[in-house]
Structure formats: C-alpha cells, structure tokens
N, C-alpha and C positions, 0 to 999 in steps of 0.2 A: 417334824423338825427336831424334836428332842432325840428321837431314835438316830437321826443322822449325826447329831452332835456326839452321842455316845459311840456310835460306829466309828467316827473319826478318831476319837480318843483311844478306842480299842486298837484300831489299825496302827496308830502312831506309837503305841506304848506296849503292846503285848509281844512278848518274846516268842517267836515262832521258829521252827516247829516245836511242838511238845507232844509227848505221848500220854494217852489216857485210854480208858476202857469204856466202850459204848456198847450196850446190849451184849456184853460178854466177849466182845471182840476188841483186841488191842488195835488202836488207830493212832495215827499221827495227825494232829491238827496242823494243817499247813497253810491255812488262809482264812480270811473272813470276808463275807459279802453281805449284801442286803437282797432279800427276795422281792418279788413284785408287790408284796403287801407291806413293805417297809420294815420287816422283821430282820434282825441280824442273824445270820447263819454262819456256822463253822464249816469250813471245807476240810473234810477228813479223808485220809488216805490209808488204805489197808492193802498192801501188795500193789497190784495194778489197778485196783478199784478206788474210785473217788466217790464220795457221797456228801451231799449238803445236809447238815443236821441243824435244827433249830438250836441256837446258842443256849437257850433256856433249858434244853434237854441234855446238854453235854456236861458230864461231871468233870471237875478239875482234878488233876493229880495232886498228890501230896508229896512234897511241898508244891504249891502252885507256882506257875511261871511268873517271871517279872511282868508287871502290868495287869495281872489278874484282878486287881482291884477295880478295873474298868469293866470287866465281865460282871463282877459282883454288883457294881452300880447299875449295869444294864438289867441284871436279874431283878434288882429291887424296883427299878423303874417299870419293867414289864409287868411285875406282879401287882403294882399299885396304880397303874394307869387305868383310866377309866371309863 
C-alpha cells in the first residue's frame, strides 16, 4: 500500500518526459508503472524501443526534473522496507 501511495505521488508530480542515461544508452523516461510485484518501474524509450526499468535502477539527470523528490522518497522507502 505504501508503494501505491508513492507511485501515485510520482505519477501526479513528476515532469515527463525527461532524458537520462541507463547502461550507457541515452533514454527518455516517458512513463511510470507498477509491475506485478508492486515495484515502481520507469518506462523508457530509446528510438523505437521501449523498456521497463526498475525505478530504483534508473539514474536521474542533473538537474533532476520537477517532482524528482518523489523518486527520492521511493528510493528511500525501497531501501529501508523490510
């Protein structure tokens, strides 16, 4: 239930799309979703390809987009849940 609350805040506040680099590839984060295990995932696009990436694994650009504080809150929660 906490993950759902954080997911809702991310969806409602994160400025999308934004560009970042994941595993050496420049990607656009174009959306957010929850997987079947209740984890928040980023929907990333590179050219014609889309990939779902665990939000905890996706680095933020500098400067971060508006609403990124909710990603930070999710990272903190995911690291300390237990």
